[in-house]
N, C-alpha and C positions, 0 to 999 in steps of 0.2 A: 540599428540595431537597439533594442529593449533592454533597458537595464534598469538595476532594483535597488534601491541604496543609495546613500553617498559614498565619495571617496573617502577614505581615514586617512588623515595626513600625521602619522607619526614617526616621520623619515628624523625628525629630531630626537625622538625618545631613544637614549640608550641604552638597552638591556642590559646590568651589568648582573653577573651571576656568580654563585658560588662555587657549580658542579662541574666538574669537566665534562669533555665530550664523550661519549659512547656510539660505536655503529650498528649498535641494532636499535630503533627506535621501538619506542614501548606505546602499548595502549594498556588503560587500566579499566577495568568496571568500577571505578569508584572516584571522588573528586581528587585532584590534585591535593595533597595534604603534606605540610611541611617541607615542601621543596626550596621555597626562598623566604628572605626577608625585604623582598626590595618591592614589593606590591606588585600589583596586575593592572593591565589595561582592560578595561571591560567594553565588549562591542556588542550591538543589538543586530541579531540578522534579521532581514525583511521577509515578510512572510512567504513560504516554498510554494510552488505551484501544486506540491503534492507531498506525502511521506513517503519515505522511501530511502534508498542507498544514492549518495552524493559524494564529489570529492573536494577535500580541503586542502588548499594553496596558501602559503605563506610567501609573500616577496619578501626577500633578506639580503641583508651586506654584511661583509666580516673583513675583516683585515687579514683574515687567512681562508685557508680553504675550506675551514671546517666552522658550522654553526648550525644552531639548535634552539627552539622555543618550545614550552611546553602549552596545548592548547586544553583548554578545561570547556565539555561543552553541558550544558545545563546544571551546572555543579555536580553532576553524576560521573563523568568518564573524564577521563584523563589520557591523552593523546601526546606524544612528541613528533615533531617535524624537523627534519635535520639533515644535512647531509655532509660529506666530508670531499665532495670533489665541485666545491664551488670555487668561482674564478675570485682570487681576493679582491677586495672594495669595488665588486661589480653587483647589482640587484641581480637576482635570480629569483626566479620561482622554485619553489621546493613544495613538494607535496607530501602529505602523510603517506608512509610506506612501511611495508615489513616484508624481512627476508628480498629486499632488491626490489620488489613487486608494488606498484600503488593499490594502495586499500581505499576504498570507500567508506563513510562513515554513515551507520542508518539513524535518519531522525525519524522521530517516533510520530512527532507534529509539526504542524504547518506554520503555528503562528505561536508568539513568545520564546523561541529561542536564543539563547543566548552564550557568548564566550567569553573566556577570562582567556591573554595572552600572558604568559608568566616566565619573564625571563631566566634563564638558568648558565648564562654561558657570557663572558667580558664582553663589551665591544659591539656584540650583534645589534643593528638595527632592522626596524621593522616598518614598512611602512603601507602594506596593503594585505588583507585578505580576501580570499575569493571562494565561495563554496559552488561549485560547477556541476551539470552533467558530468558524469561517468565519460571518460576516452577525452576528453577537450583538455590540452595542455596550453595554458594560458601565455601569450606571448606580450612582451611590452607590459602595457596598464591591464590586460586582460579582457581586452574589446574583442577580442574575436572568440570568446566562448561567448555562446547564448542558447537558452538564458543562463543567466549568472546571477549570484546573491554576492553583494558587498555588504559585510558587516560594517558596522558604523556606530560613534559615539551617540550615545541618548541626547536628542533634541529636545530641550524642557519644554519648548513653544510649539512642538510637533505633536499631534495627537494619532496616536497609530488607530487604524481601523481593525478591529475582531470582527470576522465574518462569523455569522451565528446563522444555524436555519430558523428564521423569526417565524415560519409556519408551523414550527411544533412548538405549543405552548410550553411555560415553564410555571412550578410552582414550589411555595416552600424556600429551603435555600438550596441556591443553585452556584455553581463555578461558572462565573461569565469570564472570567479573566486565569491565564495559568501565570501570570508574571508575579502577583503576590507569594505565592507558594513556592515559585521557581526562586525568588530573592528572599526567600523568609528569615535566611540569617541575618542579611543587613536591612531588614524591612524596618522605618522606623513609624510609617504612619501610612495607613491606608483609607479611602473613602470613596463612596459610592454617591452619586448624585443624579438629577433627572429634574429637567423644568426649572434650573438655575438654583436648586435647594439640594444640601446634604441630604440624603436618606438616611447613611450608615456610616459610620466612622468606626476605625480599632486601632490599636497598635500592635496586631500581629495578623497573620494571615488567616482572614476568614470567606466564606463563601457569602454572597448576597442575598439577604432575605428578603424576598421577592414579595410578603406579604407589607412591605412599607408601602408598597405603591399599587395603585387602581387595578383592575384588569384591564389589557389590552396593551397593545404594543406602545412601546418607551425607548427612548434612546439613553443608554446609562453612561455615563461617563466615570470612569477607575481611574482614579492618581494614587501612585505606588511611590512614597517617597522613601529614599534609602540614607543610610549613614553617611555617604560621603557627598551627600547633597544632591543625587540625581533624582530629577522627579519625572516620571512617567507618567504619561497620560493616554488613555487610550479609551476608545468608544465604542458602544454595540450595540444593536439594536435586538432585543426580546420582544416576545409576546408570552405576556401573563396571564394565567387562569386556576386564581383560587378560589375556593370555596368562600362565598360571602353569606352574610346574614346581614339582618336588619342594623346591628349595631356594627357591622365593620367599620366602615366609614369613620364613627366615632373611635372606635379601639386604634384604628390606623394613625388618627390625628394626634390621638393621645402619646402612642410608640414615638410618631417622627416628633412629639415636642417632649420628651422624657428629659430630656437636660434641663430645658427651661423649668419644667415642671418640678426636676428636683430642685433649682434654685430657687423657686417661688416656696416649696417646702420649708427649704430650709429656713429662709426668710421668716416665715410664718413662724417655725419652730423658736427661733430666734426670740421675736417677739414677744411671744407666748409665756417662755422663760423669764424674760425682761418684765414683762406684768406681773406674773406670779412673785416673781423677787421683790418688786415695788411695794405689791399687797403684802407680802410678809414683814417686809420694812416697815410699812405704817401700822401694822397691827401690832409689833414689838413696840413702836415709839407712844402708839397708845396706851396699851400697857403698863410701861413706866410713866406716862403722864399721869396715868391714874394711882399708880402706887406713891407715886410723889405728893398726889394732891390728898390721899387717906394719910398718908404719915403725917400730913401738916397738921 
C-alpha cells in the first residue's frame, strides 16, 4: 500500500487542557483563538492527490471514556475531534463528526496544508493523525486506508517539491509557495534562491520577483524560517518570461547586488565625510597659524 508522509511519534506528549469535555464537537470558520495556554503541535500535510473532501482522524488515548482535541487547519478553520465512548487507556481512532455523523473537511488546495493540534483536556495522548478518503475507517496504525496522508512534524533537511505548471510562463511578482503566507504570523525570514545564490530575502510574506532572474526555466528554492526554529524548504520549477531590453541584464545585476551596493555606498559616503572633516580641520589650523604669525 502506498503511504504518504512519515509517522508522527507524539505518544509521549501529554496534552493537558483547561476546558471540560462537551458532547457536541464543533467546527468554526476561523482559527482556534484563546483556547489554551499550553501550546500546540504543528504538523505538515503531504501533498494531496486533489483538492476536495477528506476525512480527519486522530488516534488518541485517555484514562477515561472521554477525550477531545482541537485541530486548526491552515490557521483559518477550527475543528473539535473527540468522543465520550472511548475504552479507557486504549488507543482509539476518533473522527471529526457532528450530530453523531462523521463529517468531511474540504481542502481547498493540494499543497502547503498544515494543522495545529491543540490540547484542551487533561491526560489526553495523541500519537497519530490521518487524512483519508471518505468512507475509510482506519484500523491499528491506519494502514488499511489507501490512499491516506499522515501529517508529520517538519524535517528541516527535507525539501518539499511544489508542483507548478512550468509550461505556463510567469512574469513580475508571482506567488510560487503558499507556505510563507499561511505561516505569516510566525514567519521570521523568507528567501528565494536559484543556482546557489539568494535572489530575494524578506522578513515578511512576499511573492517572488521573477524579474530578478533571466528568462527561461529555473528551479527556485524557497526557505521559510519560523519563530519556533522550524525551517521549511521547498523547491519548484517555473518558466520566467518578462519583457527584456538591452539594459535588462545590467539592471538585474544591480538589483541582485543592491545590498552590496548599499554597503559600498555607505563606505564611500563615510570616507567622503571623513575627507571633508579633515579638509575643514586643516583649513582651521592654517587660519590659526596665519593669525598667530600676524600677531607676532
